[in-house]
Every structure is written in structure tokens, then in C-alpha cells.
C-alpha positions in Angstrom: -15.1 -42.3 154.2 -12.5 -39.8 152.1 -10.9 -41.2 149.6 -7.4 -40.2 150.1 -4.4 -42.0 151.5 -3.8 -43.1 155.4 -0.4 -41.4 156.3 0.7 -43.7 159.3 1.9 -40.8 162.4 4.4 -43.9 163.4 6.0 -41.0 165.5 6.6 -41.6 169.2 5.7 -38.0 170.8 2.8 -35.1 170.1 4.9 -33.0 169.6 6.5 -34.8 166.0 3.9 -35.5 165.4 2.4 -32.7 165.7 5.7 -30.7 163.6 4.4 -33.4 160.5 0.5 -32.4 160.3 1.6 -28.4 160.4 3.4 -29.1 156.8 0.1 -29.6 155.5 -2.7 -27.4 154.6 -5.7 -29.4 154.3 -7.2 -31.9 156.2 -5.8 -35.5 156.4 -6.7 -38.9 156.8 -4.3 -40.6 159.4 -3.4 -43.9 161.1 -2.5 -43.8 165.2 -1.1 -47.3 165.3 0.9 -48.9 168.4 4.1 -46.8 169.1 1.8 -43.2 168.7 -1.4 -44.3 171.1 0.5 -46.6 173.6 3.3 -44.0 174.6 0.6 -41.4 174.8 -2.7 -43.0 175.3 -6.0 -41.3 174.0 -5.4 -37.8 174.4 -3.6 -38.4 171.0 -6.6 -38.8 169.7 -8.5 -36.2 170.9 -5.1 -33.6 169.5 -5.4 -35.2 166.1 -9.2 -34.6 165.5 -8.7 -31.0 167.1 -6.8 -30.6 164.1 -10.0 -32.2 162.2 -7.8 -35.2 160.6 -9.5 -38.3 160.4 -8.4 -41.4 162.0 -8.1 -45.1 161.6 -7.1 -46.3 164.8 -4.4 -49.2 164.3 -4.8 -51.4 167.3 -4.7 -54.9 166.1 -6.9 -55.7 169.1 -6.9 -59.9 169.6 -7.8 -61.1 172.9 -10.6 -62.8 175.1 -14.1 -61.8 173.2 -15.2 -60.4 176.4 -11.9 -57.8 176.5 -12.3 -56.9 173.0 -15.8 -55.9 173.9 -14.6 -53.5 176.5 -12.4 -52.1 174.8 -13.8 -51.5 171.8 -16.9 -50.1 173.6 -14.8 -47.4 175.2 -12.6 -46.9 171.8 -15.9 -46.1 170.2 -16.7 -42.7 171.6 -14.4 -41.1 169.5 -15.3 -39.9 166.7 -13.0 -41.9 164.2 -13.3 -43.6 160.9 -11.6 -47.3 161.1 -10.4 -49.4 163.6 -9.2 -52.5 163.8 -9.1 -56.3 165.5 -7.2 -59.1 164.4 -8.6 -62.2 162.5 -6.8 -64.5 164.4 -9.0 -63.7 167.5 -12.0 -65.5 165.6 -15.5 -65.4 164.9 -16.8 -64.9 168.5 -13.9 -62.3 169.2 -14.8 -60.5 165.7 -18.8 -60.5 166.3 -17.8 -59.1 170.4 -15.7 -56.6 168.4 -18.2 -55.3 167.1 -21.1 -55.6 169.3 -18.7 -53.6 171.2 -18.2 -50.5 169.3 -22.2 -50.1 168.6 -22.6 -50.0 172.3 -20.3 -47.1 172.4 -21.1 -45.1 169.4 -22.5 -42.3 170.7 -26.2 -41.9 169.9 -26.8 -40.0 166.3 -22.7 -40.9 165.5 -22.5 -43.3 162.5 -20.0 -45.7 164.2 -16.3 -46.1 163.2 -16.0 -49.2 160.1 -14.5 -52.2 161.7 -11.8 -54.3 160.2 -9.8 -57.5 160.6 -6.0 -58.2 160.6 -5.7 -61.2 158.4 -2.1 -61.4 157.1 1.1 -58.4 158.2 2.3 -57.4 155.3 5.6 -58.1 157.1 4.9 -61.8 156.6 6.2 -63.9 153.9 4.1 -67.1 152.4 7.2 -69.1 153.9 7.5 -67.1 156.9 4.0 -68.1 157.8 3.7 -71.7 156.8 7.2 -72.3 159.0 6.3 -70.2 162.1 2.3 -70.2 162.3 2.2 -73.9 161.2 -0.4 -72.4 158.4 0.2 -75.7 155.4 -1.5 -73.4 152.8 -0.7 -70.7 150.5 -0.5 -67.2 151.7 -3.4 -65.9 149.5 -5.2 -69.2 151.5 -4.8 -68.1 154.5 -6.0 -64.7 153.7 -9.8 -65.4 152.3 -10.1 -68.3 154.6 -9.4 -64.8 157.7 -11.8 -62.6 155.1 -14.2 -64.4 154.5 -15.0 -65.3 159.2 -14.1 -61.3 158.6 -17.3 -61.3 156.7 -19.2 -63.7 158.2 -19.1 -62.1 161.7 -20.6 -58.9 160.1 -17.3 -56.6 159.6 -17.3 -54.1 157.3 -13.4 -55.1 155.8 -9.8 -56.7 156.5 -6.1 -55.9 156.3 -4.1 -57.2 153.4 -1.8 -56.6 151.2 -3.0 -55.0 147.7 -2.0 -58.8 146.4 -4.8 -60.4 147.8 -7.4 -57.6 147.5 -9.1 -58.5 144.3 -9.3 -62.3 145.9 -11.3 -60.8 148.9 -12.8 -58.6 146.4 -14.1 -61.6 144.3 -15.5 -63.6 146.9 -16.6 -61.2 149.7 -18.1 -58.6 147.6 -16.8 -54.9 146.2 -18.0 -53.0 149.1 -16.2 -55.4 151.8 -13.1 -53.2 152.2 -9.5 -54.0 151.6 -7.4 -51.7 153.5 -3.6 -52.4 152.1 -0.6 -51.0 154.0 2.8 -52.4 152.5 2.3 -48.9 150.1 5.9 -47.9 148.5 6.4 -45.4 145.3 8.7 -47.0 142.7 12.5 -45.9 144.3 11.7 -46.3 147.6 13.2 -49.2 149.8 10.8 -51.8 151.6 11.8 -51.5 154.9 10.4 -54.6 156.9 7.5 -54.7 155.0 7.3 -57.9 151.9 4.4 -58.0 150.1 4.4 -54.3 148.9 3.5 -52.1 145.6 3.0 -48.5 144.4 0.1 -46.7 144.8 -0.6 -46.8 141.0 -1.0 -51.1 141.1 -2.1 -50.9 144.6 -5.5 -49.4 142.4 -5.1 -51.7 139.8 -5.2 -55.1 142.5 -8.6 -53.5 144.0 -7.5 -51.8 147.0 -10.3 -49.8 148.5 -8.1 -47.2 150.5 -4.3 -47.7 151.0 -2.2 -46.6 154.4 1.6 -45.1 153.3 4.2 -44.2 156.2 7.9 -43.9 155.5 7.6 -43.2 152.0 5.8 -40.1 152.6 7.1 -39.6 157.0 10.8 -40.4 155.8 10.9 -38.3 152.4 12.9 -35.3 152.2 9.7 -33.0 151.0 6.7 -35.0 153.3 4.1 -32.7 151.2 5.5 -33.5 148.0 5.6 -37.0 148.6 2.0 -37.0 149.8 1.0 -35.6 146.9 2.8 -37.5 144.5 1.1 -40.5 145.9 -2.5 -38.7 145.6 -1.6 -38.5 141.9 -0.8 -42.5 141.3 -3.4 -43.5 144.1 -6.2 -41.6 141.7 -4.7 -41.7 138.4 -6.9 -45.0 137.7 -9.9 -43.8 140.1 
């Protein structure tokens, strides 16, 4: 995959998405999440791909194994870079997701990489312990989910940069650590809790970073993107 940051296209319509993408003269790594996908359907993927952008489809599938298998088999027909599921769905569900991805990938096409969400970057340790009734540290929970994902054959996980080096140490450096919750130093954290800058994310061991509002809500999104790329690549 191209190592550039993924821009989270958290827009409700194709028109707003297209206006944003047209600001850029280069091919981008972009993340399509629930807001954009569910309000526009699969056609949104075709439109973005037609502009030669690379897509991380962030739907966080979490259901019974057979349902996830079928959904993943259908999504595999698109030329995507990354897809994800929730690790909390369990090892069998993740295995079936991977099976569906292989089954649906067209012949002579490279399958998308499959990663699992560990703990959302909007979740604090206290919240996890109180609301999910997980009595460990958030690092232990994230590592447990990452280990399950690796055992299921997945390519990596979604985590915060704060857990990236721990996962690399236990699961190997080739096991992807895709990290949202990235902000420039002076930006508001918003609803994210476990956040870092692009520079620190690289130092902490992120494989890829996902950046949303620091770019999409910036006065000049192109300049904000270039600054993030510069910070991200400075330690490469």
C-alpha cells in the first residue's frame, strides 16, 4: 500500500465528498466510513475509485460469522486497500470474514488487507472497565484482541498509536497497526480520547495513520494534509 496518511471522508453526500477531493491534484489514501457509505451505498466506492484514490472501507463489521462472511464476500469485489471487522466478534467471525474476502476477490486480483478494531480511540480505560466490564488495562485488552486477530489470520488491527509498539512487539512488525485519533498539535481532540500527532504516531510504531477533522475541517485542507504528510514522513 501507499504509505501516505488515510484521510477520513466523513461527509454525508457525494457532492461534498467530490468537492473535497477536487481540492487535491494527487491520488489519495482515503477512508470511507459508515456515514458516507450507508447514506450513499456501494456506488460511492465506484465514484471514488474512478478518481484513482485508494480506499480503506471502515464499516467495522460485527455480526454472526455467516453474515460477516457474506458481507465480506460481496465487498471483496471492489478494488479496496483495507477492510475491517470488530475483533470483539471473536476468532471464528474473523476467520469467516477472511474466508469471505478470499472467496469474493476476483481471479488475478490482490485481496484487500483485513484488519480488526480493538478498542475505539474514543474509549478510555475507565469507560472500558465500567461499560464493557473488562477488568484489565486498556493495553491488555487491545493486545488480547490483536492476538486473536493474528491467530485468525488477519493482517493487522486498528488501535491507537499508544498501543502500536506493544502490538508490534508481540505480533510482529509486519502485523499492521492502523491508527486513527491523529491530530495536529494545536487541534481540538473532539470525541477522541487516545490521540497523538503524526510525528509521535510514527515514533510509537504506527504502520498507517488515519486523519479526519484536522484535514477536512481545516481552513486550507491541502496545506493541512501536506503538513501532516511532512510530520508523518519526517521520521520514516
